[in-house]
N, C-alpha and C positions, 0 to 999 in steps of 0.2 A: 504493500500500500504506500509506504514512504517513497519507494522508488518511482512509482507511478506519479505521485504528487511532485516529485523532483523534476520529472520530465515536463509536467504541466507548467510548473513554475518557471522552467527554462524559457518557455514562450514569453513570460513576462519580462525576462531580461531583454529580449529583442524588441518587444513592444515599447518598453521604456526608452531604449536607445533610439528607436525610430521616431518616437514622439518628441522627446525633450533632449536628446543627445547626451544624456547622463542617467545615472541611477541604476541602470542595468548591471553595471560592473560591481556596484556595492552590494548587490544581491547574490552574485555568483558564488563567492566563497562560502557564505553561510548555507546556501542551498547544497553545494557539494559536500560540505562537512556534515550538516545535520540531517539532510534527506538522503544523500547518496553514500554516506559513510566513508568519505575520503579524508585522509589526514590533512590538517591545516596547511602544512608546508607544501605537500603535493597539490592540494587544492589551489594554492596561489599560482602554480605552474599551469594547471588545467584552465584556470580562470583567464590567464593571459591569452591563451589560444582561442577560447570560446568567445571572449569579448573582442579580441582582435579581428577574427573572421567576421563576426556580426557587424562590428563598426565599419569594416572595410566595405561590406556590401551596402550598408546604410549610407556611407559617405558618397557612394557612386550616384545614388538617386539625387542627392543634394548638388553634386557637381553638375549633373545634367541640367538642373534648374539654375545654374550659375550662382549658387548660394554657398560656395566654398572659397574662402580667401587663402590662396596658396602662399602669398607673401607672409601673412600672419602665421600660417601653419609652420613656415620655416623659422620665423623669429622665435616662436614659442616652442616649436617641435624639436629642433636640433638640440637645444640644452636639455629638453625633457627626455630625449632618447639617451643622452649621456647620463642623466640622473637614474634612469631605469637600469642601465647596464652596470653602473657603479653599485646600485642597491642590490641587484641580483648576484653580481659577481663577487662583491667584497663584503657588503654590510650583512646580508642575510646569512651567508656561510660562516661569518665570524661570530655570530651569536651562539653561545653554548646551549646544549639541549636542556640543561638545568640551570636556571638563572639564580635562584636563591631558595632557601628552605626555612620555613617558620614552623617549628615543632614537627608535626607529621605532614604538614602541607608543603609540597614541592611545586614551586612556580616554574613551569617548563617553558621552553621556546614556543611550543604549540599554544599554550594558554596565553602567553604574551602577545602572539600574533592576533589571536581572536579578540583579546581585550582591546588592543590598539585599534583593530578593525572596528569594533563596536563603538569606540569613542568617536572615530571618524564618521561612522554611520549617524550617530546622534547629532554631531555638528552639521553634517550634510542635511539631515532631516529638518533641523531648525531653520536652516537657510531656505529650504524648499517650502516650509510652512509659512514663513514670514511673508507678508504682503510686499511685493516689490515697490521700491521707491520710484518716483517719476523718472523715467528713462532720460538720460542725457542724449543730446543730439549725436548721432554717429559721426565719426571723423574718418577721413580717408587718408590724411597725411599724419604720420606720427613723428615726433621729434626724437632725437637720439636718446635722451634721458628716459623717455617713456618706453622706447624699444629695449633699453637696457633693463628696465624694471620688469618688462614682460618676459625677457629671456631669463632673468633671475627666478621669476615665479615658475617658469617652465622647468628649470633645474630642480626646484623644490618639489614640484608636483611629480616629476619623474622619479625622484628618490622615494617619495611616499607611495606612488603607484607601484613601483617595482617591489617594495617591501611587502605590501599587502596583496599583490596580484590583481589590482583593480586598474581599470582604464584611466581613472582620474577625471572623468567628465564632470563629476560633481564639484571638482576644484577648477577645472579648465574653463567652464562656461562663465563663472563669475569674473575671472580674469579678463576674458575676451569681451564681456559686456561692460564691466565697470572700468577697467584700465584701458583696454584697447578700443572701447566705445563701438563695438560691432553690433549691428542689428541682431536681434535674437535669432532669426532664422539662419543668418550667416554664421553666428556663433555656434549653432547646433551642427551645421554642416562641417565647419572647420574643426570643431571638437571631435566629431566622429572620425575625421581623417587622422588627427593627432593621436587619438585613442588607438586606432588601428595600427599605426606605425609603432607607437610605444609598446603596445602589447605583443605584437608579433615579433619584434626584435628582442624583447625581453624573453619570450618563449624560446626563440632560437638559441639564445644564450644558455638557457636551461638545458637544452639538448646536449650541448657541449659539456655540461656538468654531469652527464650520464644519469639524468633523471629517467626512471622507468615509466614509460607512457603506455597506457592502455588505449591504443588508437581506435579500436572498435567503439569503446564507450565514448571517447572524445568526439568521434564523428557523429554518433547518434545524438548525443546531448547537444552538440553544435547545430545539428539540423533543426532541432526544435527551436533553438534561439534564433536561427536564421529565419524560420517561419514567422517568428514574432517580429523580426525586423520588417518584413514585408507588410505584416498587419499594421505595425506602428507607422510606417511610412504612408500607408493608405489612409489610416485614421487621421494623420496630421493634416490631410486636406479638409477635414470636417471638424476636427476637435482642436481647440487651442491647447498647446502644451502648458501654458501658464495656468489654465484651469485645473489641469490634472496634477500639477506639481504638488500642491498642498496635500492632496489625497495620497499620493505616492510618498510624500514626506512623512505622514503619520504612520504609514506601513513600515517604512525604514526605521523610524524612531522606535516603534514597538519591538522590532526585531533586534535593534541595538541594545535596548534595555534587557530583552530576554537573554541575549548572549552574556552580558555582564552578570546577570542574576544566576544563570546556569553555571557559569565558570566559578562564581563566588561560593555557591552553596553545594556544588557537586564535585568540587576539586579536593 
């Protein structure tokens, strides 16, 4: 039953990415861990592939509509890719399996990843639930200082995304809208492209780290997420992503709180 529910919720990953360019990746690791029974560290690798493929397909539909800013993708994306590689290659492997012990409680690497992920989920959920402020006018020309800030944000997002196996759309879109002043639709398309590049390069790096991949499972799970991308892209013609964001935010918030409670009381 849990496995069937896992495949059904995989569709939500794609729907979220197709509709709002974010959120799907924040669901992937918890779904893989709690519904599919995969270890947190391996789940971060699987998540990179699933989210990467889904976002790549989603970004293509936005590119056809000329809603993908390639210049912005380079300014943000190149440092972000560097961050992902540094995180997957150096930071994650350097973390010991057992971080500390309090009496009989052992705080492991797996627990640490899930707690960190849950905190990010709660922060992301609050941002989604909050009513957006009046949007500033989009700008087409960015000065060097703003470009530098966007690149620095890209590096940080890459490090975080690589650590937790998420695409980072819930962090990318605020940067593109608030700092880069991109229209929302352009921000979604550009975010999907950055997510795809980040995730797939991060996953490729994991392959060189001799991670054992169940390709049959990965292909099947990804196919459900891809189906969701097509549904989400189609729904975006009729449903405003801004209206769905608060609903999705509450769902992510509850899941984040559940993970923290589960790790606190069952560890």
